[in-house]
MIDOSE-1310 file (N, C-alpha, C; in nm, 2 decimals, decimal comma, always signed):
residues 223
mnpp	+2,30/-1,14/+2,22/+2,31/-1,13/+2,07/+2,19/-1,06/+2,01; +2,22/-0,96/+1,92/+2,11/-0,88/+1,87/+2,02/-0,97/+1,77; +1,89/-0,95/+1,77/+1,81/-1,01/+1,67/+1,82/-0,94/+1,54; +1,79/-1,01/+1,43/+1,79/-0,94/+1,30/+1,68/-0,83/+1,30
vvlt	+1,70/-0,73/+1,22/+1,59/-0,63/+1,21/+1,52/-0,65/+1,08; +1,39/-0,65/+1,08/+1,31/-0,66/+0,96/+1,21/-0,54/+0,95; +1,21/-0,47/+0,84/+1,12/-0,36/+0,82/+1,00/-0,39/+0,74; +0,88/-0,35/+0,79/+0,76/-0,36/+0,70/+0,72/-0,22/+0,66
vagt	+0,70/-0,21/+0,53/+0,64/-0,09/+0,47/+0,50/-0,13/+0,42; +0,40/-0,08/+0,49/+0,26/-0,13/+0,46/+0,16/-0,04/+0,52; +0,03/-0,09/+0,51/-0,08/-0,02/+0,56/-0,13/-0,07/+0,70; -0,20/+0,01/+0,77/-0,26/-0,04/+0,89/-0,39/-0,12/+0,87
dsgg	-0,43/-0,19/+0,97/-0,56/-0,26/+0,96/-0,63/-0,23/+1,10; -0,74/-0,15/+1,10/-0,80/-0,12/+1,22/-0,86/-0,24/+1,29; -0,88/-0,35/+1,22/-0,93/-0,47/+1,29/-0,82/-0,56/+1,35; -0,69/-0,52/+1,32/-0,58/-0,59/+1,38/-0,54/-0,72/+1,32
aagi	-0,60/-0,76/+1,21/-0,57/-0,89/+1,15/-0,47/-0,89/+1,04; -0,46/-0,79/+0,97/-0,37/-0,78/+0,85/-0,28/-0,66/+0,86; -0,21/-0,63/+0,75/-0,12/-0,52/+0,74/-0,01/-0,52/+0,85; +0,02/-0,40/+0,89/+0,13/-0,38/+0,99/+0,11/-0,46/+1,12
aadl	-0,02/-0,47/+1,16/-0,05/-0,55/+1,28/+0,00/-0,69/+1,27; -0,04/-0,75/+1,15/+0,01/-0,89/+1,13/+0,16/-0,90/+1,11; +0,22/-0,80/+1,05/+0,36/-0,81/+1,02/+0,44/-0,80/+1,15; +0,41/-0,71/+1,24/+0,49/-0,69/+1,36/+0,47/-0,81/+1,46
ttfa	+0,35/-0,86/+1,47/+0,33/-0,97/+1,56/+0,40/-1,10/+1,51; +0,40/-1,11/+1,37/+0,47/-1,23/+1,31/+0,62/-1,21/+1,34; +0,67/-1,10/+1,32/+0,81/-1,07/+1,34/+0,85/-1,11/+1,48; +0,77/-1,06/+1,58/+0,80/-1,09/+1,72/+0,79/-1,24/+1,75
algv	+0,69/-1,31/+1,69/+0,68/-1,45/+1,71/+0,80/-1,53/+1,66; +0,86/-1,48/+1,56/+0,97/-1,55/+1,49/+1,11/-1,49/+1,52; +1,12/-1,41/+1,63/+1,25/-1,37/+1,68/+1,32/-1,27/+1,61; +1,25/-1,18/+1,53/+1,32/-1,07/+1,47/+1,26/-0,94/+1,53
hgac	+1,34/-0,83/+1,53/+1,29/-0,70/+1,57/+1,22/-0,64/+1,45; +1,10/-0,60/+1,47/+1,02/-0,54/+1,36/+1,02/-0,38/+1,37; +1,05/-0,32/+1,26/+1,03/-0,18/+1,24/+0,93/-0,16/+1,14; +0,87/-0,04/+1,14/+0,75/-0,02/+1,04/+0,75/+0,12/+0,98
vvaa	+0,71/+0,13/+0,86/+0,68/+0,25/+0,79/+0,54/+0,24/+0,74; +0,46/+0,34/+0,79/+0,31/+0,34/+0,75/+0,29/+0,41/+0,62; +0,25/+0,33/+0,52/+0,23/+0,39/+0,39/+0,09/+0,42/+0,36; +0,00/+0,36/+0,44/-0,15/+0,39/+0,42/-0,22/+0,36/+0,55
vtvq	-0,33/+0,43/+0,57/-0,42/+0,40/+0,68/-0,55/+0,35/+0,62; -0,59/+0,23/+0,66/-0,71/+0,17/+0,61/-0,82/+0,17/+0,72; -0,94/+0,18/+0,67/-1,06/+0,16/+0,76/-1,11/+0,02/+0,72; -1,09/-0,08/+0,80/-1,14/-0,21/+0,77/-1,16/-0,30/+0,89
dttg	-1,24/-0,40/+0,87/-1,27/-0,50/+0,98/-1,28/-0,63/+0,91; -1,34/-0,73/+0,98/-1,35/-0,86/+0,92/-1,44/-0,87/+0,80; -1,52/-0,77/+0,78/-1,62/-0,78/+0,67/-1,56/-0,71/+0,54; -1,45/-0,64/+0,55/-1,40/-0,58/+0,43/-1,33/-0,44/+0,46
vrai	-1,28/-0,39/+0,35/-1,21/-0,26/+0,35/-1,31/-0,15/+0,32; -1,32/-0,05/+0,40/-1,42/+0,06/+0,38/-1,36/+0,18/+0,32; -1,23/+0,21/+0,35/-1,16/+0,33/+0,30/-1,01/+0,31/+0,31; -0,94/+0,38/+0,22/-0,79/+0,38/+0,22/-0,75/+0,52/+0,22
hpvp	-0,66/+0,56/+0,31/-0,60/+0,69/+0,31/-0,45/+0,68/+0,29; -0,39/+0,71/+0,17/-0,25/+0,70/+0,15/-0,18/+0,81/+0,24; -0,07/+0,77/+0,30/+0,01/+0,86/+0,38/+0,09/+0,95/+0,28; +0,10/+1,08/+0,30/+0,17/+1,17/+0,21/+0,32/+1,12/+0,18
ydvv	+0,36/+1,13/+0,06/+0,49/+1,08/+0,01/+0,60/+1,12/+0,10; +0,61/+1,25/+0,14/+0,72/+1,30/+0,22/+0,73/+1,24/+0,36; +0,61/+1,20/+0,41/+0,61/+1,14/+0,54/+0,65/+0,99/+0,53; +0,61/+0,92/+0,43/+0,66/+0,79/+0,40/+0,81/+0,79/+0,38
eaql	+0,86/+0,88/+0,30/+1,00/+0,89/+0,28/+1,08/+0,92/+0,40; +1,03/+1,01/+0,49/+1,10/+1,04/+0,61/+1,10/+0,92/+0,71; +0,99/+0,85/+0,72/+0,99/+0,72/+0,80/+1,10/+0,62/+0,75; +1,10/+0,60/+0,62/+1,19/+0,51/+0,56/+1,33/+0,54/+0,58
davl	+1,36/+0,67/+0,56/+1,50/+0,72/+0,59/+1,54/+0,70/+0,73; +1,45/+0,72/+0,82/+1,48/+0,71/+0,96/+1,52/+0,57/+1,00; +1,44/+0,47/+0,95/+1,47/+0,33/+0,98/+1,59/+0,28/+0,91; +1,61/+0,31/+0,78/+1,72/+0,26/+0,71/+1,86/+0,32/+0,77
edld	+1,85/+0,44/+0,81/+1,98/+0,51/+0,85/+2,02/+0,47/+0,99; +1,92/+0,43/+1,08/+1,94/+0,40/+1,22/+1,95/+0,25/+1,25; +1,86/+0,18/+1,20/+1,85/+0,03/+1,24/+1,90/-0,06/+1,13; +1,93/-0,02/+1,01/+1,99/-0,10/+0,91/+1,93/-0,24/+0,89
pvav	+1,80/-0,25/+0,86/+1,74/-0,38/+0,85/+1,80/-0,47/+0,75; +1,80/-0,60/+0,79/+1,85/-0,71/+0,71/+1,75/-0,73/+0,59; +1,62/-0,72/+0,63/+1,52/-0,75/+0,53/+1,41/-0,65/+0,53; +1,34/-0,63/+0,42/+1,23/-0,54/+0,41/+1,11/-0,62/+0,35
ktgm	+1,00/-0,60/+0,41/+0,87/-0,67/+0,36/+0,78/-0,56/+0,33; +0,71/-0,56/+0,21/+0,62/-0,46/+0,17/+0,48/-0,52/+0,17; +0,38/-0,43/+0,21/+0,24/-0,46/+0,20/+0,17/-0,36/+0,11; +0,07/-0,30/+0,16/+0,00/-0,19/+0,08/+0,09/-0,07/+0,07
latp	+0,12/-0,03/-0,05/+0,21/+0,08/-0,07/+0,13/+0,20/-0,13; +0,01/+0,18/-0,18/-0,09/+0,28/-0,21/-0,07/+0,37/-0,33; +0,05/+0,41/-0,36/+0,07/+0,50/-0,47/+0,19/+0,46/-0,55; +0,20/+0,49/-0,68/+0,31/+0,46/-0,76/+0,44/+0,52/-0,71
avvr	+0,43/+0,64/-0,66/+0,56/+0,70/-0,61/+0,62/+0,63/-0,50; +0,54/+0,58/-0,41/+0,59/+0,50/-0,29/+0,64/+0,37/-0,34; +0,58/+0,30/-0,44/+0,63/+0,18/-0,49/+0,77/+0,21/-0,55; +0,79/+0,31/-0,62/+0,92/+0,35/-0,68/+1,02/+0,38/-0,57
lvae	+0,98/+0,45/-0,46/+1,07/+0,48/-0,35/+1,12/+0,36/-0,29; +1,04/+0,26/-0,26/+1,08/+0,14/-0,19/+1,18/+0,07/-0,29; +1,15/+0,06/-0,42/+1,24/+0,00/-0,51/+1,38/+0,06/-0,51; +1,38/+0,19/-0,50/+1,51/+0,26/-0,51/+1,59/+0,25/-0,38
rcae	+1,52/+0,25/-0,27/+1,59/+0,25/-0,14/+1,62/+0,11/-0,08; +1,55/+0,01/-0,13/+1,56/-0,12/-0,06/+1,61/-0,23/-0,15; +1,65/-0,19/-0,27/+1,69/-0,29/-0,37/+1,81/-0,38/-0,33; +1,90/-0,33/-0,24/+2,02/-0,40/-0,20/+2,00/-0,48/-0,07
rllv	+1,87/-0,49/-0,03/+1,85/-0,57/+0,09/+1,76/-0,69/+0,05; +1,75/-0,79/+0,14/+1,65/-0,90/+0,12/+1,51/-0,83/+0,12; +1,44/-0,85/+0,01/+1,32/-0,78/-0,01/+1,20/-0,87/-0,05; +1,11/-0,88/+0,04/+0,99/-0,96/+0,02/+0,87/-0,87/-0,02
vdpv	+0,82/-0,89/-0,14/+0,71/-0,80/-0,19/+0,58/-0,88/-0,18; +0,49/-0,83/-0,10/+0,35/-0,88/-0,09/+0,27/-0,77/-0,16; +0,24/-0,79/-0,29/+0,18/-0,69/-0,37/+0,03/-0,68/-0,34; -0,01/-0,59/-0,24/-0,15/-0,58/-0,20/-0,23/-0,51/-0,31
lvat	-0,28/-0,58/-0,40/-0,36/-0,52/-0,51/-0,50/-0,56/-0,51; -0,53/-0,69/-0,47/-0,67/-0,74/-0,47/-0,69/-0,82/-0,34; -0,79/-0,78/-0,27/-0,82/-0,85/-0,14/-0,88/-0,99/-0,17; -0,87/-1,08/-0,07/-0,93/-1,21/-0,08/-1,08/-1,20/-0,12
sgav	-1,14/-1,10/-0,07/-1,29/-1,08/-0,10/-1,31/-1,04/-0,24; -1,20/-1,00/-0,32/-1,22/-0,96/-0,45/-1,21/-0,81/-0,47; -1,21/-0,74/-0,36/-1,20/-0,59/-0,37/-1,07/-0,55/-0,43; -1,08/-0,45/-0,52/-0,96/-0,40/-0,58/-0,90/-0,29/-0,50
latd	-0,77/-0,30/-0,46/-0,71/-0,21/-0,36/-0,60/-0,12/-0,43; -0,58/-0,13/-0,56/-0,47/-0,06/-0,62/-0,51/-0,01/-0,76; -0,46/+0,10/-0,80/-0,49/+0,15/-0,94/-0,40/+0,08/-1,04; -0,44/+0,10/-1,17/-0,36/+0,05/-1,27/-0,21/+0,10/-1,27
evva	-0,20/+0,23/-1,23/-0,07/+0,29/-1,22/+0,02/+0,22/-1,11; -0,05/+0,19/-1,00/+0,03/+0,12/-0,89/+0,07/-0,02/-0,94; -0,02/-0,09/-1,01/+0,02/-0,22/-1,07/+0,14/-0,21/-1,16; +0,13/-0,11/-1,25/+0,24/-0,09/-1,34/+0,37/-0,06/-1,27
ayre	+0,37/+0,02/-1,16/+0,49/+0,05/-1,09/+0,55/-0,08/-1,02; +0,46/-0,17/-0,97/+0,51/-0,29/-0,92/+0,59/-0,37/-1,03; +0,52/-0,38/-1,15/+0,58/-0,46/-1,26/+0,71/-0,40/-1,30; +0,72/-0,27/-1,32/+0,84/-0,20/-1,38/+0,95/-0,18/-1,28
hllp	+0,92/-0,16/-1,15/+1,02/-0,11/-1,06/+1,05/-0,21/-0,94; +0,94/-0,26/-0,88/+0,96/-0,33/-0,75/+0,99/-0,48/-0,77; +0,91/-0,54/-0,86/+0,93/-0,69/-0,88/+1,07/-0,72/-0,93; +1,13/-0,64/-1,02/+1,26/-0,67/-1,07/+1,37/-0,67/-0,96
vata	+1,35/-0,60/-0,85/+1,45/-0,60/-0,75/+1,42/-0,68/-0,63; +1,30/-0,75/-0,63/+1,26/-0,83/-0,51/+1,33/-0,96/-0,50; +1,36/-1,00/-0,38/+1,41/-1,14/-0,35/+1,30/-1,24/-0,37; +1,18/-1,20/-0,32/+1,06/-1,29/-0,33/+0,94/-1,20/-0,35
atpn	+0,84/-1,26/-0,41/+0,71/-1,19/-0,42/+0,60/-1,29/-0,39; +0,50/-1,25/-0,31/+0,39/-1,34/-0,26/+0,25/-1,29/-0,30; +0,22/-1,28/-0,43/+0,09/-1,24/-0,47/-0,01/-1,35/-0,45; -0,14/-1,31/-0,42/-0,24/-1,42/-0,43/-0,28/-1,44/-0,58
eeef	-0,37/-1,53/-0,60/-0,39/-1,57/-0,74/-0,44/-1,45/-0,83; -0,53/-1,37/-0,77/-0,58/-1,25/-0,84/-0,47/-1,15/-0,87; -0,38/-1,13/-0,77/-0,27/-1,04/-0,79/-0,17/-1,09/-0,89; -0,15/-1,22/-0,88/-0,06/-1,28/-0,98/-0,11/-1,26/-1,12
aalg	-0,24/-1,27/-1,14/-0,29/-1,24/-1,28/-0,28/-1,10/-1,31; -0,31/-1,01/-1,22/-0,30/-0,86/-1,24/-0,16/-0,82/-1,28; -0,06/-0,88/-1,22/+0,08/-0,85/-1,25/+0,13/-0,91/-1,38; +0,05/-0,98/-1,45/+0,09/-1,04/-1,57/+0,16/-1,18/-1,56
rpag	+0,13/-1,25/-1,45/+0,18/-1,38/-1,42/+0,34/-1,38/-1,43; +0,40/-1,30/-1,34/+0,55/-1,30/-1,35/+0,61/-1,43/-1,31; +0,72/-1,47/-1,38/+0,79/-1,60/-1,35/+0,91/-1,57/-1,27; +0,96/-1,68/-1,21/+1,09/-1,67/-1,14/+1,08/-1,75/-1,01
pgvv	+1,20/-1,80/-0,96/+1,20/-1,88/-0,84/+1,15/-1,81/-0,72; +1,16/-1,68/-0,72/+1,11/-1,60/-0,60/+0,97/-1,57/-0,60; +0,89/-1,61/-0,70/+0,75/-1,58/-0,70/+0,67/-1,70/-0,64; +0,61/-1,67/-0,52/+0,53/-1,77/-0,45/+0,38/-1,73/-0,45
vtrg	+0,30/-1,80/-0,53/+0,16/-1,76/-0,53/+0,09/-1,82/-0,41; +0,02/-1,74/-0,34/-0,04/-1,78/-0,21/-0,19/-1,81/-0,24; -0,24/-1,91/-0,18/-0,38/-1,95/-0,20/-0,46/-1,97/-0,07; -0,41/-1,91/+0,04/-0,48/-1,93/+0,16/-0,45/-2,06/+0,23
gdlp	-0,52/-2,09/+0,33/-0,50/-2,21/+0,40/-0,58/-2,33/+0,35; -0,54/-2,45/+0,38/-0,60/-2,57/+0,33/-0,71/-2,62/+0,44; -0,71/-2,55/+0,55/-0,80/-2,60/+0,66/-0,94/-2,54/+0,63; -1,05/-2,61/+0,68/-1,18/-2,56/+0,66/-1,22/-2,46/+0,76
ttnd	-1,17/-2,34/+0,74/-1,20/-2,23/+0,83/-1,22/-2,10/+0,75; -1,30/-2,01/+0,80/-1,31/-1,88/+0,74/-1,23/-1,77/+0,82; -1,16/-1,82/+0,92/-1,07/-1,73/+1,00/-0,93/-1,72/+0,94; -0,93/-1,65/+0,82/-0,81/-1,64/+0,75/-0,77/-1,50/+0,71
hgtg	-0,84/-1,40/+0,77/-0,81/-1,26/+0,74/-0,67/-1,23/+0,79; -0,58/-1,19/+0,70/-0,44/-1,16/+0,74/-0,34/-1,27/+0,70; -0,39/-1,37/+0,64/-0,31/-1,49/+0,60/-0,19/-1,45/+0,51; -0,22/-1,37/+0,41/-0,12/-1,33/+0,31/-0,01/-1,25/+0,38
cths	-0,05/-1,15/+0,46/+0,05/-1,07/+0,53/+0,13/-1,15/+0,63; +0,07/-1,24/+0,70/+0,14/-1,33/+0,79/+0,24/-1,41/+0,72; +0,20/-1,47/+0,60/+0,29/-1,55/+0,53/+0,41/-1,48/+0,48; +0,39/-1,36/+0,42/+0,50/-1,28/+0,36/+0,59/-1,23/+0,48
sala	+0,54/-1,20/+0,59/+0,62/-1,16/+0,70/+0,70/-1,27/+0,76; +0,64/-1,39/+0,77/+0,72/-1,51/+0,81/+0,83/-1,54/+0,71; +0,80/-1,53/+0,59/+0,91/-1,55/+0,49/+1,02/-1,45/+0,50; +0,99/-1,33/+0,53/+1,10/-1,22/+0,55/+1,18/-1,25/+0,68
ayla	+1,11/-1,30/+0,78/+1,17/-1,33/+0,91/+1,27/-1,44/+0,89; +1,23/-1,55/+0,83/+1,31/-1,66/+0,81/+1,43/-1,63/+0,72; +1,41/-1,55/+0,61/+1,52/-1,50/+0,53/+1,62/-1,42/+0,62; +1,57/-1,34/+0,70/+1,66/-1,26/+0,79/+1,74/-1,34/+0,88
hgad	+1,69/-1,46/+0,92/+1,76/-1,55/+1,01/+1,87/-1,63/+0,93; +1,87/-1,61/+0,80/+1,97/-1,68/+0,72/+1,93/-1,80/+0,64; +1,80/-1,83/+0,64/+1,75/-1,94/+0,56/+1,76/-1,91/+0,41; +1,78/-2,01/+0,33/+1,77/-1,99/+0,19/+1,62/-1,97/+0,15
lsta	+1,60/-1,94/+0,02/+1,46/-1,90/-0,01/+1,37/-2,02/+0,00; +1,41/-2,14/-0,05/+1,32/-2,25/-0,05/+1,29/-2,30/+0,10; +1,39/-2,29/+0,18/+1,37/-2,33/+0,32/+1,28/-2,23/+0,39; +1,31/-2,10/+0,37/+1,23/-2,00/+0,43/+1,08/-2,01/+0,38
aara	+1,06/-2,04/+0,26/+0,92/-2,05/+0,21/+0,85/-2,17/+0,27; +0,92/-2,28/+0,29/+0,86/-2,40/+0,35/+0,83/-2,37/+0,50; +0,92/-2,30/+0,57/+0,89/-2,27/+0,71/+0,78/-2,17/+0,72; +0,77/-2,08/+0,63/+0,66/-1,98/+0,63/+0,53/-2,05/+0,61
dafv	+0,52/-2,14/+0,52/+0,40/-2,22/+0,50/+0,36/-2,29/+0,62; +0,45/-2,36/+0,69/+0,42/-2,43/+0,81/+0,38/-2,34/+0,92; +0,44/-2,23/+0,93/+0,40/-2,13/+1,04/+0,25/-2,09/+1,02; +0,22/-2,05/+0,89/+0,08/-2,01/+0,87/-0,02/-2,12/+0,89
arql	+0,01/-2,24/+0,85/-0,07/-2,35/+0,88/-0,10/-2,37/+1,03; +0,01/-2,36/+1,10/-0,01/-2,37/+1,25/-0,10/-2,26/+1,31; -0,08/-2,14/+1,26/-0,16/-2,03/+1,31/-0,31/-2,04/+1,27; -0,33/-2,10/+1,15/-0,47/-2,12/+1,10/-0,54/-2,23/+1,19
rlsk	-0,46/-2,33/+1,23/-0,52/-2,43/+1,31/-0,56/-2,37/+1,45; -0,48/-2,28/+1,50/-0,50/-2,22/+1,63/-0,63/-2,14/+1,62; -0,66/-2,07/+1,51/-0,77/-1,98/+1,51/-0,89/-2,03/+1,44; -0,89/-2,16/+1,40/-1,00/-2,21/+1,31/-1,14/-2,21/+1,37
dwtl	-1,15/-2,21/+1,50/-1,28/-2,22/+1,57/-1,31/-2,09/+1,64; -1,23/-1,98/+1,62/-1,26/-1,85/+1,68/-1,39/-1,79/+1,62; -1,45/-1,70/+1,70/-1,57/-1,63/+1,65/-1,55/-1,48/+1,68; -1,45/-1,43/+1,61/-1,42/-1,29/+1,63/-1,47/-1,21/+1,50
grgr	-1,55/-1,11/+1,52/-1,60/-1,03/+1,41/-1,72/-1,10/+1,34; -1,78/-1,02/+1,24/-1,89/-1,06/+1,17/-1,86/-1,12/+1,03; -1,73/-1,12/+0,99/-1,69/-1,16/+0,86/-1,59/-1,27/+0,87; -1,49/-1,26/+0,78/-1,38/-1,36/+0,78/-1,29/-1,32/+0,90
gpva	-1,28/-1,40/+1,00/-1,21/-1,37/+1,12/-1,06/-1,37/+1,10; -0,98/-1,32/+1,20/-0,84/-1,31/+1,18/-0,77/-1,45/+1,20; -0,66/-1,46/+1,12/-0,57/-1,57/+1,15/-0,50/-1,54/+1,28; -0,46/-1,64/+1,36/-0,41/-1,62/+1,49/-0,27/-1,55/+1,49
hiqg	-0,25/-1,46/+1,58/-0,12/-1,40/+1,59/-0,07/-1,41/+1,74; -0,12/-1,51/+1,80/-0,07/-1,55/+1,94/-0,01/-1,69/+1,93; +0,07/-1,72/+2,03/+0,14/-1,84/+2,03/+0,08/-1,94/+2,13; -0,02/-2,01/+2,09/-0,09/-2,11/+2,18/-0,20/-2,05/+2,26
dpa	-0,27/-2,13/+2,33/-0,38/-2,08/+2,41/-0,34/-2,00/+2,52; -0,41/-1,89/+2,55/-0,37/-1,80/+2,67/-0,39/-1,88/+2,80; -0,31/-1,84/+2,89/-0,31/-1,90/+3,03/-0,44/-1,87/+3,10
């Protein structure tokens, strides 16, 4: 029996903790086939984001068309979209699917990752067609505190650990995966919370990198 297909439209993370790396590993862990559209290339590690390179619009559009036309994903999850034009593109092409929007606007470190124009495009185009949105507290404020049953404000883990880089991406990807499996929104949100808590417990004592280490994207201790 075929697994559901879930697409991530997001940015890369050279440190492997967040972005598309987190999305695809989460999808695999939760039994969905992950496809990806690279919207931005970032230079980052556990200490922060050093640079962002938006992928040209026509290349993003071509990637999106290829996946939508061939694999017909059940759900789409968004991360860093980088430009207003790409935000509008995703809103136009993905509005009829389960759509989980992780509005990557402000990093946990406080670094601003999006322009005012990108924020406005989220408010005007993408949030109105989203099944769910998962902003962190700073992003929730930047978006004007949108209301609705699909808005889940993320606050990171409750465990005493600094190994939480990629938590937001992992949570929104898990939410998309559970929705793709047929769970309703409240059930999918609860399961996504539990999944992230489990992964934070697994990585809480790791010493990877010089900054905020990655949330675990493995399933248990290696043999």
